[in-house]
N, C-alpha and C positions, 0 to 999 in steps of 0.2 A: 765313214772310209779313214783307214787308218794311216799314218805315215807312209807303209811298207805299199799299203796301195795306190794312192796318191805317185811316189816314185814311181811306182810301175806305169802308171798311167802317162808321167811326163816323158818315162823315158821309152814309150811302146817303140817308136817310129826308130829310134838309134838301134834298140835290141832286134827290130827283125830286120833292120839294115845291114851298115855295119859291123854291128857285135856280131850277129848273127856267122859272118862270115870270118870273123877273127874267131870266133869258135870253132866253125868248120875246118879251120886250118889245122887243128891239133887233130882231124877224125882222120890221122895217117900213122902207117904202122912204124916208119923211123922218119925220125927227125933231121932233114936237111938243111944244106946252106939255103937253099930256095925258099923254106920258110920264114928266112928272118927279112928277106928282101919283098915278099906276099906279105909278112906283117908291115913290115914300114910304110908298103903301100898302102895298106888299108888305112893307118890311123892318120897319115896323111891325109889322104880323100875324106878324113871325118873330122876335118880340123882341129886335130891334136898340134898340127904343128911340128915343123923340120926339127926343132930345136927340141922338145918335148919328147919329139916319139923318137928320137937318137937317145936321148936320156934312159927313156922307159927301157928300151930295147938291150941299150948296154949293160940294164941293172939285170935283166930278167937275165941276159947269156951269164953275166959276174955269178947267177945264184946257179945257175946249171951247171956251170965249173966247180963252183967250190962245195954245194952238195950235191955232185955229181947226179942230177937227173936226168932219167935217162928216157921215162914213160911220158908220152903226149899229154895224160891229164896231168901229171905230174909238172910239168911245164907251164898251162893254162892254168893250172893252181895259183905258181909263184907268178906268173904277169898279172893276174886279179889281184894277189897279195901287195904286189908294186904299185899298181894304180891306187890301190886303197891307203898306201901309203905315201904315195907323192899328192894326191889330194887333201891327207892332213898337216902335209909339210913339215914344218921344224918347231911349228907356233905350238905352246901350250894350248893343249884341250879347252874351251870354254864351257864355262858353267851353263851360261845361258845365250842364244844366239846373240843377245843384244845387252849391251851392258846398261842399267839400270842408274839413274841419280841417286845417290843416297838418301838426297833430301832434294824435294820441291821436283819441278816439273823434270822428264828423263825427254833432252830435246833430241831428235832426230834430223837431222838435214840430209835431206832423198835429191841424189843431181844424178843429170844424164841427157843424152843427145833426144829429139824430139823425134818422136816414133819407137822408143824402147818398151812402152810399156809400163813408162813410168808411174804416172797420175791411178791408174787401176793398181800397182803394186803399192804404192803409198794407201788406198781402199784396203785395200788385202792384209796390210799391216793395223792398219785402224780394227778392223775389224778383230782381229784376232786379239787384239789389247784388250776392245769391248767386251771378248768374250770370255776373259780375266777377267771380267768384271771392273777395268780402268776406265776413268775417264779421259776420254782424248778431243785435242783440240789440234783441228788442220790447218796450216798456214797457205793461204796460196797465193804466194810469192813469184808465180809465175806470172807477172803482171805485165808482158810484151805480148799473149797472146790473151784476147778476150777469152774464147772457146778453152780455154785451157781453167780460167774462173769459172767458168760456168759449169765445165766437166766436173770438178772439186765439190761445187756446191752439189749438183746431182747426187755424187756418191755419196756426199756426206749425211743428204738424207737417208740413202736407202742404209747407210751405214749406221746413224745415230748419234752422229758425230757432230760437234760443232766446227764449221770453215768460218775464218776471219780472212776478210778480201777489204781490199780496196779497188776504185777505177782501173781499167786497164790504161797500162802508161805509168799508173803511181812506182811509188818508189820500194821494190823489193824491200828494202831495209827498214821502211817506217811499218811495212806487214808483219814482219818478223817481230820488230819492237811491240807493236799493238797484240799478237798472237801471245809473246812471251806474259807482257802485264795481264791479257786477259786468262791466263792460263793462272799465274798466280792468283789471282783475284776470285778466279771459280774452283780452287781448287785440283785443278785438272792432274792427271796423272803422267799423259805426254803430251807432247807436242812434235807433228810432225811436221814438217816444213816442205813443202814443191817449190819446185826452182824453174827456170826456164833452162830450154836445152840448146836456146840459140837466141844468136840476137846478131847484130851486124857482122860484127867478127866475131872469132875465137878468143883475142885478145879481150875484149868488153864483154864477155860470157865469164870468161876467169874471173876478171877481175870483180866482175858485181856480186860472185859467188866468196871470194876472198872479203867482200865487203860483209856480205849478209852472214858469213861466219864471224867476221868480227862484232855484229850488231849482238848474233845470240852470247857471242862469250861476255858481255857486258855485263848481261843480270845472271853469270854466271859462268866462272872462270874457266870452268869443266864442260860447258856447253861451245858445241853440240856434243853429245856425250857419245853419240855415232855419226859417221858420214856414210850413208851408203850409197852405193853408186848402182844405178839399176840398168844392166847389160841385158840387151836382146840378143838369144841363142842364136837366132835365124842369118845374124850378121856376121858370125864365124869369128873368122880373124880380125875383122876390121873392127869388131870390139875392142881388141887388146890395145890397141892405137888411143882409142876413146879412152881408156882407163889409163892411160900413163898421162895426160892430159889433166885430168879431173885429180888425179892422186896429188899431182905437183903442185896444185892448184890451193886443193884444201885437203889432203890429208884422208884420201879415201880408208874406212876404214874395212870395209867389206863389201860384197858382191853381193844383190838381190838379181839373180840370173832369171829373168822376166821369161814365157813363149817357148819353154824347153821341149815341152810337150807339140810344138810344131816344128821341129825340125829332128832331121835324121841325121844327125852330123852331132850328138854330143857328147864329142872327143874335144869341143871348145873347155869342160868343163877341167879337163886336165891341163889343156895351156894357162887357163886360167891362175888356178893355184901355182903353178908349176912356174911359170915367165913371170908373172906378177907378185909373187910369194905374198897374196889377197885371199883370204879366206873366203869362200862361198859361204853364205850367213842363210841365205834362204834359196829356193827354187819357186819359181811358179808353175804350175801343174793344170792349168786351162784358166777360163775366162770366168767361172762363179766366185766370189767373193771368199768363200772359202778354199779357194783353190791354191793354197800356199802351202810350203812342209820347210821346216827346218833342216836344213842341206846335213846328211850324214854319210860323210864316206861310205862306208859298211854298206850302208842299205842301198845308196845308188849304185856300185856295182854287183850288189847281189840282184838287182832291177833288172839289172842290163842284163844280165846270165841267167832270169829266171825263168 
């Protein structure tokens, strides 16, 4: 399955739901003011959010006026083009989804609340790296839940990646330290760190994540080279507040949007890129280990409208 097919699979429910209705808005002979009201309602209902919806519609209206667009297909094309521009944001395009270390192991810190699909997303990343011929170590630093350690070990066996773990309740920083030592000793290319998504308080969780990040940076001042936030697409706007907490604590560099195939409200993708000014680097397209695709704005919008 190529990238385009994976995107189509991931956005199938959104395409058949809200975006199909958006497309049909333009199946009319004349464009009236009511169209914009209907478009606004559809976008907000699809988890695009009020602020992002307002910005998107204003951009399209400005183009309609500036370019004197009169025909519905022209305006629909302008909407799609503005969606792509919003998804790309102002950041310079990346040569690759993830920044790899120039020497030594690349360290990827993965954060997110419990239930987002974080551990499976880590396994998908490891599987992808293994497919590129890289040696991967996964660090089971979510010591708060015994089930998290066991799940990572099972997935590690499936992927063919080594898992470094301690007993439940152990110091997560010690797990990270041992993982990085193992990576250097065994010439691993990538270390992916799983972390807790819940502790007794939000403050405790964020402080623990900061500590893990400090431990990683002791072995390599540039580490972690990426901080990936796993968001569950089905949580919609609630995911934005989660993202802000994690970004403030550990400086998230990109989003892995999991379970996109499980929601008909894929508009959250626009809200993440616009409101958080944070790139989506990967999307989850299913439950299998290879159900992952690097995010591409043009491919995403084309898949929505195909």
